C-alpha positions as CSV (number, residue, x, y, z in Angstrom):
1,M,-0.1,0.2,0.1
2,I,2.7,2.6,1.1
3,E,5.1,1.7,-1.9
4,S,2.3,2.2,-4.6
5,S,1.1,5.4,-2.9
6,I,4.7,6.5,-3.1
7,M,4.9,5.6,-6.4
8,S,1.7,7.0,-7.4
9,L,2.4,10.4,-6.0
10,E,5.8,10.4,-7.0
11,T,6.9,11.8,-3.9
12,K,6.8,10.7,0.0
13,P,4.1,12.5,2.0
14,E,4.8,13.6,5.3
15,F,2.6,11.0,7.0
16,F,0.0,8.5,5.8
17,I,-3.7,7.5,7.2
18,A,-4.8,4.2,7.0
19,D,-7.8,2.3,8.2
20,N,-7.7,-0.4,10.8
21,G,-7.3,-3.2,8.2
22,Y,-3.5,-2.0,8.0
23,Y,-2.8,-2.1,11.7
24,T,-0.4,-5.2,11.3
25,D,3.1,-5.8,12.5
26,K,4.3,-6.1,9.0
27,T,2.9,-2.8,8.2
28,L,4.3,-0.9,11.6
29,K,7.5,-2.3,11.2
30,Y,8.1,-1.3,7.4
31,C,6.9,2.5,8.3
32,F,9.4,2.6,11.4
33,K,12.1,0.9,9.1
34,H,11.5,3.3,6.3
35,N,10.9,6.4,8.9
36,I,7.4,6.9,7.6
37,K,4.8,8.3,10.1
38,I,1.7,6.5,9.6
39,I,-1.9,6.8,11.5
40,I,-3.9,4.1,11.9
41,S,-7.1,3.6,13.8
42,D,-6.8,0.8,16.6
43,R,-9.0,-2.1,15.6
44,T,-10.2,-2.9,19.1
45,E,-11.5,0.5,19.5
46,A,-13.4,0.4,16.2
47,E,-14.8,-2.6,17.1
48,R,-15.9,-1.2,20.3
49,K,-17.7,1.5,18.8
50,S,-19.6,-0.4,16.0
51,D,-22.5,-2.5,16.5
52,R,-20.8,-5.7,16.3
53,S,-19.8,-5.0,19.7
54,K,-23.2,-5.8,21.0
55,N,-22.4,-9.4,20.2
56,K,-21.5,-11.2,23.3
57,Y,-18.6,-13.0,21.5
58,A,-17.2,-10.2,19.5
59,K,-13.5,-10.1,19.0
60,C,-13.3,-6.9,20.9
61,K,-14.3,-8.4,23.9
62,F,-11.8,-11.0,24.1
63,T,-8.3,-10.0,26.1
64,E,-5.1,-11.6,24.9
65,N,-2.2,-12.3,26.8
66,R,1.0,-12.1,24.0
67,V,3.4,-13.2,26.6
68,E,1.8,-16.5,27.4
69,N,0.0,-16.9,23.9
70,Y,-3.6,-17.2,24.9
71,F,-7.1,-15.5,24.9
72,I,-9.7,-15.1,27.6
73,C,-13.2,-15.2,26.4
74,P,-16.1,-13.0,28.0
75,E,-17.0,-16.0,29.9
76,G,-13.6,-16.1,31.6
77,V,-12.2,-19.4,29.9
78,K,-8.9,-19.3,28.8
79,L,-8.2,-20.2,25.2
80,P,-4.6,-21.4,24.1
81,F,-3.4,-20.1,20.5
82,K,-3.8,-22.3,17.9
83,N,-2.9,-20.8,14.6
84,Y,-3.1,-17.8,12.1
85,R,-6.0,-17.4,9.9
86,K,-5.2,-16.3,6.2
87,I,-7.7,-14.1,4.4
88,N,-7.8,-13.5,0.8
89,G,-4.7,-15.7,0.4
């Protein structure tokens, strides 16, 4: 996204704004490495404000423990991490 934007604009903007779909480790590492300022909304915050947050088991209602690699569901059950899901390939 960023590389194609820079090529299209033929210049490097002062900063980029992107939706929360780009809030990934890969994007953040790329921006840090290339000294690019980026503004991306936090996915969890966006989900809390959406109608989906009314769902008892909405993703935003799960708590993540990255150190020990598990989630806590809204019922308080510890769910060990299993695998990554690939979207669009």
